C-alpha positions, 0 to 999 in steps of 0.5 A: 636521680635514676639512670635509665637504660635509654640514657646509656643507649643514646650515646652508643646510637649516636656513635653508630650513626656517626660511624655510618655517616663517616663510612658513607662520606668516605665511600662517596669520596673514593667513588668521586676520585675514581670517577675523576669528578674531584679532578674535574672540579679542581681543574675548573676551579684552577682554570677559573682563577687563571682567567680572572687573575687571582680574583674578579675584584682584583685591581692588580694587572695580571701577566697572563697575556704577556705570558702567552705572547712570550710563549708564542714568540718562543715557539716561533723561534724554535720553529725557525731553528728547527727548520734550519736544522731540518735542511742540514739534516736532509743534506746529511741524510742524502750524503749518508744514502749516497755513501750506502749506495756507493758501498753496496757496489761489490764490483767497483774498484777501490779507486772508483769508490774513493772517487765517488766518496770524495764527490759525496763529501764535496757535495756535502761541503757545498750544501753546508756552505749554501746553507750558511750563505742563505742564513747570512743573506736572510739576515741582510734581507731582514735588515733591509726590511727594517731600514728606511727607504733611502738606505735600502736603495743604497744598500741594495744597489751596492749589494747587486753590483757586488753580486754582479761582479762576483763579489758575494763575500763583500757585504753592503756595509763593508767599504765604499759607504757613501760612494755614488752608485756610478763609482760602484758600477765602474769597477 
């Protein structure tokens, strides 16, 4: 049993080759990460799973459609709320600009400035009341759109007569329910 030099060199050679391959693989991985290929591959794999549910052969229903519908409804609600607050913000901006313009007068007396600021404050209160009334009336319009046709006629006529006689605060659902239209118009 003789041991040759070739037998002792083979494991060293294998180890060197493995180290070279490992270094080469590490370099490729680093370049792949730097180039973003791994991120792209991961994203495409993830997107594929979302499109198919968990697997293409799955018999379990996925909720991705409901999730997008819920997101769309949430976005629409946020947009409506943002538009409401946008009007309020605009009114406040106008009031602030009015205050700035009034306070720029160096020649104005204190009584003139006070009267102008009072007008600005009244203007802001009036605008806020209009916004609230608009929100209340838009809720009524939504109710009217959802109601049956006969109910809509009754509510609409009562509301119109209430507005005609200056009774804006009175809603169509308050009092006089079931009263004929002629009785409402005789007020």
